[in-house]
C-alpha positions as CSV (number, residue, x, y, z in Angstrom):
1,M,-4.7,7.9,7.5
2,D,-7.9,8.8,9.3
3,F,-9.4,11.6,7.3
4,R,-10.6,12.3,3.8
5,L,-9.1,14.9,1.4
6,V,-11.2,16.4,-1.4
7,P,-9.7,18.2,-4.4
8,I,-10.3,21.9,-4.9
9,D,-9.4,22.5,-8.5
10,T,-8.1,25.8,-9.6
11,P,-6.5,26.7,-13.0
12,D,-3.0,27.0,-11.6
13,V,-2.7,24.4,-8.8
14,V,-4.3,21.3,-7.4
15,R,-5.2,21.8,-3.7
16,L,-6.7,19.4,-1.2
17,D,-8.7,20.1,1.9
18,C,-10.1,18.0,4.7
19,L,-13.7,17.1,4.4
20,Q,-15.9,17.4,7.5
21,A,-18.7,14.9,8.0
22,R,-22.1,15.7,9.6
23,G,-21.8,16.3,13.3
24,G,-18.5,18.1,12.9
25,L,-16.2,15.0,12.7
26,I,-13.7,14.4,10.0
27,D,-14.9,12.2,7.2
28,E,-13.1,8.9,7.3
29,T,-15.0,7.1,4.5
30,A,-12.1,7.2,1.9
31,E,-9.0,6.8,4.1
32,L,-7.2,4.5,1.7
33,A,-7.9,6.7,-1.3
34,T,-6.7,9.7,0.7
35,A,-3.5,7.9,1.8
36,V,-2.8,7.0,-1.8
37,T,-3.4,10.6,-2.9
38,I,-1.0,11.8,-0.3
39,A,1.6,9.1,-1.3
40,L,1.5,10.2,-4.9
41,C,1.2,14.0,-4.4
42,T,3.8,14.4,-1.7
43,D,7.4,15.0,-2.6
44,A,9.6,12.1,-1.7
45,L,13.4,12.5,-1.1
46,A,15.2,12.2,-4.4
47,D,18.0,9.7,-4.8
48,V,21.5,11.2,-4.9
49,N,21.8,10.2,-8.5
50,D,18.4,11.6,-9.6
51,I,18.5,14.6,-12.0
52,L,16.7,17.4,-10.3
53,P,14.3,19.6,-12.3
54,D,16.2,22.8,-11.5
55,P,19.8,22.4,-12.4
56,N,20.7,25.4,-10.1
57,S,19.2,23.6,-7.0
58,T,20.5,20.9,-4.7
59,D,17.2,20.6,-2.9
60,R,16.3,16.9,-2.9
61,R,13.0,17.7,-1.1
62,G,11.4,14.9,0.9
63,W,9.6,15.3,4.2
64,W,11.4,15.8,7.5
65,A,9.2,13.3,9.3
66,D,10.4,10.5,7.1
67,L,13.7,10.4,9.1
68,E,13.6,7.1,11.0
69,A,9.8,6.8,10.4
70,D,10.0,3.0,10.6
71,T,11.7,3.2,14.0
72,I,9.7,6.0,15.6
73,W,6.2,5.1,14.5
74,G,6.3,2.0,12.4
75,G,5.8,4.0,9.2
76,W,7.7,4.4,5.9
77,P,8.9,7.3,3.9
78,I,5.8,9.1,2.4
79,G,5.6,10.5,-1.1
80,S,6.7,9.9,-4.6
81,R,9.5,11.2,-6.8
82,L,7.0,12.3,-9.4
83,W,8.0,15.9,-8.7
84,L,11.3,15.1,-10.5
85,L,9.2,15.2,-13.7
86,T,8.0,18.8,-13.1
87,R,10.0,20.3,-16.0
88,A,10.9,17.1,-17.8
89,K,10.5,16.6,-21.5
90,I,8.7,13.6,-22.7
91,L,11.6,11.4,-23.8
92,D,11.8,7.9,-25.2
93,A,13.8,4.9,-23.9
94,G,17.0,6.1,-25.7
95,A,17.4,9.1,-23.3
96,R,20.0,9.1,-20.6
97,E,17.3,9.3,-17.9
98,G,15.2,6.7,-19.6
99,A,11.8,7.0,-21.0
100,T,9.6,9.5,-19.2
101,V,6.6,7.1,-19.3
102,A,8.8,4.4,-17.7
103,R,10.1,6.8,-15.0
104,L,6.5,7.9,-14.2
105,D,5.4,4.2,-13.9
106,Q,8.4,3.4,-11.7
107,Y,7.8,6.4,-9.4
108,I,4.1,5.5,-8.9
109,R,4.9,1.9,-8.1
110,A,7.6,2.8,-5.6
111,A,5.2,5.2,-3.8
112,L,2.5,2.5,-3.6
113,Q,4.5,-0.6,-2.8
114,P,4.5,0.2,1.0
115,F,0.7,-0.1,1.0
116,V,1.1,-3.8,-0.1
117,D,4.1,-4.4,2.1
118,N,2.2,-3.1,5.1
119,R,-1.0,-5.0,4.2
120,L,-3.1,-1.8,3.7
121,C,-4.2,-3.2,0.3
122,S,-3.8,-6.6,-1.4
123,R,-2.3,-5.2,-4.7
124,F,-2.4,-2.4,-7.1
125,S,-2.2,-1.9,-10.9
126,V,-0.7,1.1,-12.7
127,S,-1.3,1.9,-16.4
128,V,0.7,4.8,-17.9
129,R,0.4,5.8,-21.5
130,L,1.5,8.6,-23.8
131,E,-1.3,10.6,-25.4
132,G,-1.3,13.1,-28.3
133,L,1.0,11.5,-30.8
134,A,-0.2,13.6,-33.8
135,A,2.0,16.5,-34.8
136,Q,-0.6,19.1,-33.9
137,Q,-1.4,17.7,-30.5
138,T,0.3,18.4,-27.2
139,Q,1.8,15.3,-25.8
140,R,0.9,14.3,-22.2
141,I,1.2,11.3,-20.0
142,H,-2.0,9.7,-18.6
143,A,-1.8,7.5,-15.5
144,D,-4.5,5.3,-14.0
145,V,-4.1,3.6,-10.6
146,V,-6.3,0.9,-9.3
147,V,-5.9,-0.2,-5.6
148,Y,-7.3,-3.6,-4.6
149,R,-8.4,-4.4,-1.1
150,G,-9.0,-8.2,-1.2
151,P,-12.7,-8.9,-1.6
152,K,-13.8,-5.2,-1.3
153,N,-14.4,-3.0,-4.3
154,A,-11.3,-1.7,-6.0
155,I,-10.5,2.0,-5.7
156,E,-9.8,3.5,-9.1
157,L,-7.9,6.8,-9.2
158,Q,-7.0,9.0,-12.1
159,Y,-4.4,11.8,-11.8
160,Q,-4.6,13.2,-15.3
161,A,-4.9,16.8,-14.1
162,L,-1.4,16.6,-12.5
163,W,0.4,15.9,-15.8
164,A,-1.8,17.6,-18.4
């Protein structure tokens, strides 16, 4: 990743745009954070056994350029399966699909593991928690991601707006 994306928040959608640095060049100061954002916010191909959000669709999504990415350009499939939770209810561990919080944690970790495997970061941590347990509150899931780059400062990302 050699450019920086910045969020453009609107009430109905989260959009990202390329940031231009002074001199007309693309800003490359946050390339790891940008790559992590793309990994988490891009739709990965669903597994054949995944339950799709729309029961009337067979679209497993994914990105066409993931096909043989490792062979063609030394890459890996980009994205996460977080999109599978688009219409998901917040369920506990007794559900057939498993706990929604656990699935979210699993999807984030799977999307970020290639960064460690390819030595783009030294490690990462994920903290996922359910908020709004009182009867009058709307439940939501909050996820914090911290990416570590050896001795450099950690990059802390919060994606609350995506699941609020």
